[in-house]
N, C-alpha and C positions, 0 to 999 in steps of 0.2 A: 687199347686193344680193340674195343668196339667200334670206335670211329674209323680206324684203319679198315676194319672188315667191310663196313658199310661203303667206304670209298673204293674198295677192291670190287665190291658187288656192282657198283655203280659205273665202273670203267667199261664194261662192254656196250652199255646204253649209250654212253658218251661216244665212244668209238663208232657206232652205228650211225649216230646223229651226223658225224661229220662226213660220212660217205654219201655221195649224191646219189648212187644208184639205189640206196636203201629208202630214200625219201621219194622215189617216184611211185606212181599209182600201179594198179595192176593193169595188164594188157588189154582188158576189156575196156577199160575207161579211155585208152587211147585208140580204140579200134572204131570200126564202122557202126554207126548207131542202127543200122538195118541188118546187122549180122544176127544170125540165129542164137549165138550165145548171148549177145546182149539182150535180147528180147526175153530169153529164158531166165535170164537173172532178174530182169524187170517183173516178169510174172511171178518169180519165186518170192521176190519182195512183197508183192500184192497179196500172194497167199499167206505169207507169214502174218502180215498186218491184218488179214481177215481172220486168221486164227486167234490172234490176240484180241481182236474186237469181238469176237463169238465168246470166248472165255470171259471177258470183262462183262458183257451182256448177261451171261448166265450168273455171274456173281452178283450183279446189281438186281437181277430179277429175283434172286434168292433173298436179298435183303428187303426188297418189296413186299415179297410173300410174309417174311417174318414180320414186318411192321404192321401189315393188314391183318395178320393173324393175332397179334398182340392187341391191336385195336379192338377186334372183334370180341376177344376174351374179356377185354376191359369193359366193354359196353354190356356184355352178358352178366358180368358180376355186378355192374350198376344197376341193371334192370332187376336183378334178383334181390338186392338191397332195398331197393325203392318199392318193390311190391309188398303188400301188407301180408302178414303171416295169416294163414288159413285158420278159421276158428274151428275149434273141436266141439 
């Protein structure tokens, strides 16, 4: 029962693979590279890459902040342990 159901779900994808029109690229890929639509798609891709890069840079900066803060707290704790106790 389960095997026949998975084959039934796979059938539309196999049928689309045999159609040559389904395998063609979008009209922009076949168009003029100087077309405004092609240029705007390129700028959109650059914008999205820049957004991802900015988010990753913020995340990396946060981890650098955490490492520096942990190192500062560790050195402060070590200096307190190494300092002699005040005499009363």
